[in-house]
C-alpha positions as a printed NumPy array, in Angstrom:
array([[  0.116,  -5.495,   2.138],
       [ -0.486,  -5.37 ,   5.261],
       [  1.522,  -8.621,   7.455],
       [  0.522,  -7.573,  11.012],
       [  0.778, -11.818,  12.059],
       [ -1.2  , -10.724,  15.03 ],
       [ -4.357,  -9.987,  13.054],
       [ -3.877, -12.376,   9.995],
       [ -3.183, -15.794,   8.689],
       [  0.737, -15.988,   9.669],
       [  3.367, -15.912,   6.707],
       [  6.576, -18.037,   7.129],
       [  9.634, -15.733,   7.657],
       [ 12.716, -15.443,   4.404],
       [ 15.96 , -15.268,   5.962],
       [ 17.847, -12.392,   7.329],
       [ 19.703, -10.073,   4.682],
       [ 21.745,  -7.682,   5.745],
       [ 24.143,  -5.081,   3.662],
       [ 27.568,  -5.699,   3.201],
       [ 30.119,  -2.692,   4.753],
       [ 30.709,  -1.856,   1.023],
       [ 26.911,  -0.375,   0.574],
       [ 27.09 ,   1.272,   3.819],
       [ 30.857,   3.128,   2.734],
       [ 28.657,   3.6  ,  -0.93 ],
       [ 25.821,   5.341,   0.736],
       [ 28.405,   7.325,   3.594],
       [ 27.339,   5.881,   6.505],
       [ 28.664,   4.334,   9.465],
       [ 27.148,   3.284,  13.38 ],
       [ 25.533,  -0.186,  13.858],
       [ 22.557,  -1.252,  12.063],
       [ 19.31 ,  -1.29 ,  13.402],
       [ 16.414,  -3.513,  12.068],
       [ 13.347,  -2.224,  12.001],
       [  9.726,  -3.45 ,  12.884],
       [  8.26 ,  -4.85 ,   9.98 ],
       [ 10.651,  -5.215,   7.868],
       [ 10.831,  -8.832,   7.203],
       [ 13.985,  -8.415,   8.042],
       [ 15.135,  -6.893,   5.061],
       [ 15.038,  -3.336,   6.118],
       [ 17.795,  -1.595,   8.04 ],
       [ 18.334,   1.904,   9.756],
       [ 22.054,   3.112,   9.664],
       [ 22.427,   6.324,  11.036],
       [ 20.002,   8.751,   9.07 ],
       [ 19.338,   5.935,   6.579],
       [ 17.18 ,   3.233,   5.951],
       [ 18.614,   0.198,   3.576],
       [ 16.672,  -2.089,   2.248],
       [ 16.552,  -4.152,  -1.441],
       [ 15.307,  -2.518,  -4.684],
       [ 11.91 ,  -3.977,  -5.316],
       [ 11.279,  -2.339,  -8.407],
       [ 12.521,  -1.599, -11.286],
       [ 15.459,   1.195, -11.53 ],
       [ 12.83 ,   2.72 , -13.651],
       [ 10.283,   2.483, -11.049],
       [ 12.79 ,   4.29 ,  -8.705],
       [ 14.132,   7.287, -10.963],
       [ 10.554,   8.031, -11.374],
       [ 10.095,   8.093,  -6.879],
       [ 13.364,   9.907,  -6.763],
       [ 11.572,  12.848,  -9.075],
       [  7.941,  12.587,  -7.636],
       [  9.225,  12.748,  -3.81 ],
       [ 12.251,  15.459,  -3.637],
       [  8.689,  17.902,  -6.086],
       [  6.655,  17.188,  -2.744],
       [  9.703,  17.046,   0.137],
       [  9.458,  20.063,   2.134],
       [  5.734,  20.422,   2.244],
       [  3.558,  21.735,   5.478],
       [  0.987,  19.375,   4.992],
       [  2.617,  15.609,   4.471],
       [  6.08 ,  14.198,   5.429],
       [  8.067,  11.354,   2.441],
       [ 10.643,   9.933,   2.788],
       [ 13.089,  10.314,  -0.79 ],
       [ 15.407,   7.846,  -1.756],
       [ 19.078,   8.601,  -1.229],
       [ 22.343,   8.734,  -4.493],
       [ 25.73 ,   7.013,  -3.139],
       [ 28.492,   9.632,  -3.133],
       [ 28.696,   8.39 ,  -6.985],
       [ 26.006,   9.678,  -7.957],
       [ 23.974,   6.141,  -8.222],
       [ 20.335,   5.695,  -6.371],
       [ 20.936,   0.87 ,  -6.612],
       [ 24.609,  -0.179,  -4.426],
       [ 24.297,  -4.591,  -5.18 ],
       [ 20.817,  -4.211,  -5.051],
       [ 19.948,  -1.625,  -1.86 ],
       [ 18.653,   1.159,  -1.798],
       [ 18.829,   4.339,   1.087],
       [ 15.751,   6.216,   1.787],
       [ 15.782,   9.537,   4.366],
       [ 15.183,   8.372,   7.757],
       [ 12.075,   9.589,   9.467],
       [ 10.486,   9.875,  12.634],
       [  6.881,   7.901,  13.605],
       [  4.873,   5.811,  14.485],
       [  2.548,   2.88 ,  12.428],
       [ -1.08 ,   4.046,  13.639],
       [ -2.756,   2.989,  15.761],
       [ -6.844,   0.853,  14.912],
       [ -8.449,   4.071,  16.396],
       [ -5.796,   6.02 ,  13.375],
       [ -7.065,   5.212,  10.005],
       [ -9.164,   8.067,   9.521],
       [ -5.986,  10.355,  10.552],
       [ -4.275,   7.872,   7.885],
       [ -6.939,   8.04 ,   5.105],
       [ -6.53 ,  12.062,   5.437],
       [ -2.397,  12.01 ,   5.192],
       [ -3.618,   9.894,   1.672],
       [ -5.681,  13.128,   0.15 ],
       [ -3.129,  15.472,   1.281],
       [ -0.464,  13.15 ,  -0.855],
       [ -2.796,  13.15 ,  -3.808],
       [ -3.285,  16.342,  -4.123],
       [  0.263,  16.555,  -4.221],
       [  0.037,  14.235,  -7.346],
       [ -2.652,  15.609,  -8.796],
       [ -1.665,  16.592, -12.654],
       [  1.57 ,  14.241, -12.127],
       [  1.785,  12.422, -15.473],
       [  1.407,   8.535, -15.969],
       [  4.54 ,   6.765, -15.717],
       [  4.375,   4.209, -18.955],
       [  6.181,   1.26 , -16.775],
       [  2.921,   0.84 , -14.99 ],
       [  1.363,  -0.775, -18.172],
       [  4.51 ,  -2.962, -17.972],
       [  3.861,  -4.583, -13.857],
       [  2.98 ,  -7.893, -13.568],
       [  3.33 ,  -8.513,  -9.811],
       [  0.71 ,  -9.675,  -8.301],
       [ -0.717,  -6.218,  -7.103],
       [ -0.077,  -5.054, -10.145],
       [ -2.606,  -8.01 , -11.392],
       [ -5.052,  -7.808,  -8.566],
       [ -5.835,  -3.689,  -9.087],
       [ -6.357,  -5.165, -12.744],
       [ -8.61 ,  -7.693, -11.463],
       [-10.511,  -5.812,  -9.148],
       [-10.818,  -2.988, -11.628],
       [-12.216,  -6.424, -14.892],
       [ -9.348,  -4.835, -17.41 ],
       [ -8.247,  -9.477, -16.222],
       [ -9.793, -11.687, -15.551],
       [ -9.926, -14.213, -12.484],
       [ -9.42 , -17.85 , -13.956],
       [-11.216, -19.944, -10.943],
       [-14.403, -21.744, -10.761],
       [-16.157, -19.719,  -7.805],
       [-16.24 , -22.489,  -5.497],
       [-12.864, -22.009,  -3.875],
       [-13.361, -17.778,  -3.698],
       [-16.92 , -17.25 ,  -3.238],
       [-15.593, -14.149,  -1.708],
       [-14.26 , -12.337,  -5.405],
       [-17.497, -14.046,  -6.859],
       [-20.105, -11.466,  -4.429],
       [-18.22 ,  -8.738,  -5.116],
       [-18.047,  -9.095,  -8.721],
       [-20.662,  -9.758,  -9.019],
       [-22.491,  -6.667,  -7.436],
       [-19.511,  -4.511,  -9.281],
       [-20.124,  -1.263, -10.999],
       [-19.532,   1.427, -13.511],
       [-18.224,   4.63 , -11.85 ],
       [-17.403,   8.287, -13.286],
       [-14.108,   9.706, -10.219],
       [-11.475,  10.99 , -12.336],
       [ -7.976,   8.626, -12.081],
       [ -5.194,   9.84 , -11.3  ],
       [ -1.583,   9.058,  -9.597],
       [ -2.772,   7.228,  -5.82 ],
       [ -0.658,   5.037,  -3.696],
       [ -2.132,   2.393,  -3.428],
       [ -0.21 ,   0.493,  -0.328],
       [ -1.096,   3.401,   2.608],
       [ -2.886,   0.96 ,   5.592],
       [  0.568,   0.477,   6.749],
       [  2.684,   2.879,   5.257],
       [  1.583,   5.952,   6.969],
       [  3.973,   6.608,  10.363],
       [  1.977,   8.889,  12.402],
       [  3.976,  11.599,  15.608],
       [  2.615,  13.785,  17.459],
       [  4.166,  16.965,  16.554],
       [  4.694,  16.547,  12.576],
       [  3.316,  16.058,   9.705],
       [  1.668,  12.758,   8.898],
       [  5.054,  10.439,   7.167],
       [  4.596,   9.404,   3.865],
       [  6.407,   6.114,   3.117],
       [  6.586,   3.163,   0.079],
       [  5.22 ,   4.784,  -2.161],
       [  2.815,   2.091,  -4.225],
       [  2.325,   4.171,  -7.716],
       [ -1.505,   3.249,  -9.262],
       [ -3.285,   5.355, -11.999],
       [ -7.117,   5.273,  -9.843],
       [ -9.549,   7.893,  -8.448],
       [ -7.77 ,   8.673,  -4.645],
       [-11.449,   7.26 ,  -2.917],
       [ -9.823,   4.156,  -3.816],
       [ -6.437,   4.552,  -2.076],
       [ -9.002,   5.413,   0.719],
       [-11.663,   2.606,  -0.281],
       [ -7.89 ,   0.319,   0.26 ],
       [ -7.261,   1.407,   3.314],
       [-10.644,   1.088,   5.056],
       [-10.907,  -2.757,   4.076],
       [ -7.465,  -2.967,   5.389],
       [ -8.79 ,  -1.622,   9.045],
       [-11.776,  -3.988,   9.209],
       [-10.579,  -7.317,   7.255],
       [ -6.707,  -6.989,   9.141],
       [ -6.342,  -4.08 ,  11.742],
       [ -9.072,  -4.466,  14.114],
       [-11.31 ,  -1.9  ,  13.17 ],
       [-15.308,  -2.69 ,  13.371],
       [-17.69 ,  -2.661,  10.797],
       [-19.173,   0.684,  11.652],
       [-15.606,   2.491,   9.872],
       [-17.475,   1.31 ,   7.167],
       [-20.813,   3.196,   6.925],
       [-18.44 ,   6.479,   8.263],
       [-16.137,   6.505,   5.824],
       [-18.56 ,   5.952,   2.905],
       [-21.572,   9.445,   4.269],
       [-17.914,  10.656,   3.8  ],
       [-16.623,  10.586,   1.024],
       [-20.388,  10.199,  -1.509],
       [-21.951,   8.254,  -3.289],
       [-19.58 ,   5.682,  -5.308],
       [-17.801,   4.533,  -2.601],
       [-19.127,   1.324,  -1.665],
       [-17.716,   0.78 ,  -4.79 ],
       [-14.752,   1.644,  -4.371],
       [-14.728,  -0.606,  -1.149],
       [-16.116,  -3.554,  -3.576],
       [-12.788,  -2.954,  -5.606],
       [-10.502,  -2.341,  -2.928],
       [-11.786,  -5.834,  -1.06 ],
       [-11.426,  -8.152,  -4.887],
       [ -7.869,  -6.088,  -4.774],
       [ -6.909,  -7.173,  -1.193],
       [ -8.401, -10.762,  -1.648],
       [ -7.086, -11.592,  -5.313],
       [ -3.562, -10.631,  -4.051],
       [ -3.729, -12.329,  -1.251],
       [ -4.602, -15.303,  -3.792],
       [ -2.021, -14.981,  -5.889],
       [  0.555, -14.244,  -3.438],
       [ -0.932, -17.5  ,  -1.072],
       [ -3.365, -19.82 ,  -2.793],
       [ -3.476, -22.83 ,  -0.905],
       [ -4.933, -19.895,   2.439],
       [ -8.047, -19.972,  -0.022],
       [-10.108, -20.932,   2.75 ],
       [ -9.086, -19.034,   5.473],
       [ -9.082, -16.345,   3.245],
       [-12.306, -16.566,   2.571],
       [-13.233, -16.209,   6.061],
       [-11.665, -13.114,   7.052],
       [-12.749, -11.107,   4.127],
       [-16.79 , -12.848,   5.316],
       [-17.492, -10.205,   7.495],
       [-16.141,  -7.056,   5.608],
       [-17.399,  -8.553,   2.006],
       [-20.935,  -8.731,   3.471],
       [-21.315,  -5.843,   4.501],
       [-19.821,  -4.265,   1.587],
       [-22.148,  -5.883,  -0.639],
       [-25.484,  -5.006,   1.655],
       [-24.163,  -1.51 ,   0.703],
       [-23.27 ,  -2.477,  -2.962],
       [-27.013,  -4.175,  -3.739],
       [-28.622,  -1.278,  -1.646],
       [-27.345,   1.336,  -4.153]])
């Protein structure tokens, strides 16, 4: 989830976590460790690698290694696959290594480029089989996604989460086919003046690709300073079902924030209110 302290309520930072020298040796790197911006003090660059703690199952990491290797070398989008240790392991003492690729996070004016990169990435995923681990995930974002699509209830009396209740009230069935998509593109597409866009930190879901685009729109408008006009602009490009994708995207983010920080529900409601009003009006008119 995007974590921009200048554009959303702050969350407490964690302790600095550094890989031990044995981890660097295992992955065959030397030199100083450089902390990466946005890495929440747990992500480091070491030479040509990015090191970070394992944040998924080993099964998913092995799956991602294969999927990203198949995309690596594409002309329209770049990826940074995980790197194995000198002994062939993807995880060493709880740490993973990923190839470093150049690029910079987008500005609020560049989210159209982020969406285009996501579409390119999803074209490469079309036809990829559903991995079994998707059915076993139970982290807050997996639960929020299921709530957004009406596959899991959210226990709430309606008073604490009025923005969620408003969105559920206009949610309608959609017919767009599902495939594997990246559900967290917003801060995980980095741009470069010469090279193709770089897609990082693959968060897989089995949903229509337009849902992933809608999540970028929701993030950009709610948290990243983009204007509400972005909603209408992308709706005109994406077609008649896109307002319903926006309903689900806003639900995904709103429920996820509730599950992660329920003590901030009042703040979340204020943050989401303008976008929710705009999307509810679009969904009602459709």
